[in-house]
C-alpha positions, 0 to 999 in steps of 0.5 A: 239764779233767782229770777223774779218779776210780776204783772199788775192786775189792773185790767184783762191781760192780753197778747202784749203781756204775753210776748212782752212777758209772761212767755218769757216767765214760763221759759225761765222757770226752767233756768233759775228759781223764779219768783212770780207776783201778782202785782194786786197793790199796784193795781190800785192805783187805778182798780177802785172797785173792791169786787174787780180788784179781786177778780183781775187778781184771780184771772191773772193768776189763772192766766200764767197758770193757763200759760205753763208756768208750773207752780212745783218750780216757780212761786207764784203769789199775790202781792198782797199776801207777802205784807213784809213788802210795805213795810220794805216800801216805807224803809226803802223810800226814806232813803229815795230822792224826792228828785227820783220820783220827778223824772220816773218815766211812768209818772211823767207820761201818765201826767201827760196824759192827764191823769190826776198824780196822787200819792200812790201814782208818784211813789209807784217806783218805790214799791216796785224796787221793795218788790224787786229787793224784798227776794234778793233777785238776781235779774228781773226781766223786763221791756226796754220802757221798764229799764229805769224801775231796774236802775232806780232799785239798784240806786236805791239799794246802794243808798241803803247799803252805804247808810245801813251796812258798816264796811259796806263799798258801793264798788264792791256790793258783794264784798268779795274784797278784804275789808268790804261788807255784804250789801243787804240789800241785793243789787239786781240785773235787768234782762232785757227779751230785745225781740218782742220789746214792743207789741203793738195794739189795733191802733199802731200803739204800744198794746196797752190797757190804758189805750183800749187797744188790746187783744185780749188773752182770755176775752170773748171769743166774738170780742178777740175776733172784733178787735183782730179784724178792726186793726188799723191798716191803710189804703194800699189797693188790694192788688199793690204790694203792702208797706212793712213800715207802721203797719201792726198788722203786718208786726203781728202777724210776724209775731205770732206765725211760725217762722215758714208761715209768716214767709209765706205771708211775707212773699204775698204781702210784698207782691201784692194780690190779697187784701188787708181782710185776708190777712186779719182772718190768717192772724185769728187764725194764728191766735186760736192755734197759740192760745187754744189750749191756754184758753181752754186751760183758763176755763177749767181752772175757773171752774175751780177757783179753790184750786187757784187760791192754794196755788197762791197760798202755797206760792205766799208761804213760800216768798214769806219764808224768804221775805222774813229773812231778809226784812230780819236783817233790815230792821236790825240794820235801822234799828226797828225790834 
């Protein structure tokens, strides 16, 4: 079983990235063959400063490693170090319907927020599909808001296989029935982590770099405290029970505290008698208990950039071996020497 996913290096990683994706990635490395990449090509849609692009990609790799990803078990690499992805990106784009890209949620959402559309933003889902299909992934761990990208990858893989693989039947994509040929591009499946599909930010919206409402994993300690103490709350009096709906503080406590500790917090929250400031301090303690060891490991890796680069180059070599195998088939199928 092959697992593939990535994280975009467009900004500092935050706890939403951890609970929504990175924690699951670390767990999945023991369940199958993991391919995890730093999506630094995707990041170019927003990161336009070269030094920042380099630094953010390196920081994303250090985050993976600090949080427990084992490069001996999983393949960790930069997206840009496997140039075959750009070739597949173009070839896949030749069978991608324009209408699909127009209805992509991510594109429509960003345009609605006033972001000026360019080709990179418009064609973003095609590069994402190429990332997935290049390594013949069995499944991709994603949040609920990313399911459409997996559906696109499946649809476009079917279109490619139907066009270029004689005997391919979309109803039998693996060619198990007599007379049917297996597709060159494997159809991936999405794996949804329902419990933590949305992590609230300090303002109550989904935690996102785009909204500026994050709590960073490896940020400055004083800034972390400032962010946690600024989490949006209402004007409920100290002695009164606190609302559990539309409360980012309550949701974050539930997410980060061990079950037994949260049960105690939940009881006092619903009974009243404590102010929001007390609960924010509790969340700050939980943050340091959860991420303290990873933050120490991150500092060690930051002091040894050569080791981080060695790990990334080793991962790229392993990823390229798989990418080369697939692209040999793709080139032959479409008539490219």
